[in-house]
N, C-alpha and C positions, 0 to 999 in steps of 0.2 A: 360825871357829866352833869352840869347844871340843868335844871328844868326850865324849858321855854314855854311861854303860852303860845297857843296856835295862832298862825298868821291868818288874817281875814282880809280878803280883798273885796272892797265894796264897789258896787256898780257894775259887776261882771255880768249880771243877768241882763242889763240893758244892751251890752255889746252882742250877746248871744241872740237876743230878740231881733236886733237890727240886722244881724247876719242872716237870720232865718227870713226876715222880710225881703231881703235883697239877695236871695240865693242864686238867682240867675247871674247877677253881676259878679258875685263871688266865684261862681263856677267858671265864668268866662275868664276872669282874672287868673284863677288857678290853672286853667288849660293853657293860657298864654305863657305863664311862667314855665310850665312843664315843657311846652313846645320849644321855647327858647333854650332851656337847659339841654334838651335832646339834640338840638342843632349844634349848640356849642361843644358838646361832648361826643359827637358823632365821629366815627372813623373817617380818615381821609387817606387817600392813596395818591400816587403819582398820576393816575389816569383821571381821577375825579377833578372836574372843574368846579368852582364855587357856583352856587345857584345863580342864575341869570334872570330871575324874575318869574312871573307867572307864564306857564306854557301858552296860554290863550293870547297873551300879549305878543309873544314871539311869532305866533302863527298869523297875527292880524296883518293885513296889507299895509304897506307904508303909505303915509298920506302925501309925502313930498315926492317919493320915487327916486330920491338922490341917495338913499342909504345903501351901502354896500353889504352884501351878506357876510357874516362872520366866517372866519377861517375855521376849518374843522380842528377840534382839539387833538385828535390822533390821526396820523397818516400811516400808510403801509409803506415800508421800506425794504426793497430787495437788498440782501446783503450776501457777498461771497465770502464764506468761511474757509480758511486755508486747509483745514483737515476735513476731508469728505467723510471719513469714518465717524467723526463726531456728530456731523449733521444727520447721519442715519439713526442716531439715538434720539433725535428730537421728534416730538409729535405736536399737532395743532393744540394750542392752549398752554403749553409749557411756558415757564418764565425763564429768561436767560439773562446773563450780563455778558455784554460784548467787550472783549479786551483787545486793544490795538497794540501791536508790538513792532518796533522798527529794528530789533536785533539787540539794542543796548538798553532800551527802556520800555516799560509796558504801562498802560493806563486804561482804566474802564471808560469806554465811550458812551455806553448805554447800560443803565442798571435796570433790572426787572422788566425788560421788554417782553411782550407776549408774542409767541410764535403763532402766525396766523396761517402759514402754509409752508410745507416742505415739499417743493416740487421734485419729482423724481427725474432720472435721466431721460431725455427724449429719445424716442425710437430712431435708430439710424444715425443718431449724431454722436460721433466719437468725441471723447473728452479732449479738448484743446490743450496743448502744452503751454500756450500763452496765458490760459486761465485756469489754473489748477484749483482744486477745492470744490465745494458744492454751494448751491444757492439756498438761502432760507429767506422767507418773507416775515418781517416783524412789524408789529403795530406799536408806534412810538410817537411821542409829541413831535411837532414840526421841527423845533430846534435840534432835537436829538437826531432826527433824520439827516439834517444838514451836517452835523458832526460825524455821523456814520459814513456818509457819502465822501467827506473829506478824508477820513481816516482810511477808508477802503481804497482810495486812489493811490496811496503811497506806503501803506503798511499792511502787515499780515493781520488778519482778524481771527479771533478764536472766541469760543462761547463756553460759559460755564453755566450749569443748571442751578437755578435758585430753588 
């Protein structure tokens, strides 16, 4: 291997001195870059909505009074599952996929829905032959709740634990 003379960089000490003089500005820039990288690389889930601005701005009263409040990101949806024994396995906080079946085909209607409540049978109420199965309350986005209601009207619904 041939011998190379050392590489010398001139003027490097000036840049270091300038950085030391402006350390607050350099620290602020470094923190801003780090925060942007953390936001860009942060985990996202189906339930998370993108940030909507500063919380104080959302809590501030409207100046015009004509703005409507935003719809909730998640809604609770009561769903009647065809197999009551499966519902007995569920607990609050479980994640489930809801599958709709019409006998010939099946499709996932809600993926990763959170169980918010599993109501037990009411005292003195006999299970109706017109409505077999058991009720479970799920927390889902508004559009998914509409799909669940539509599928529950004409199809049998089942759940799988995630």
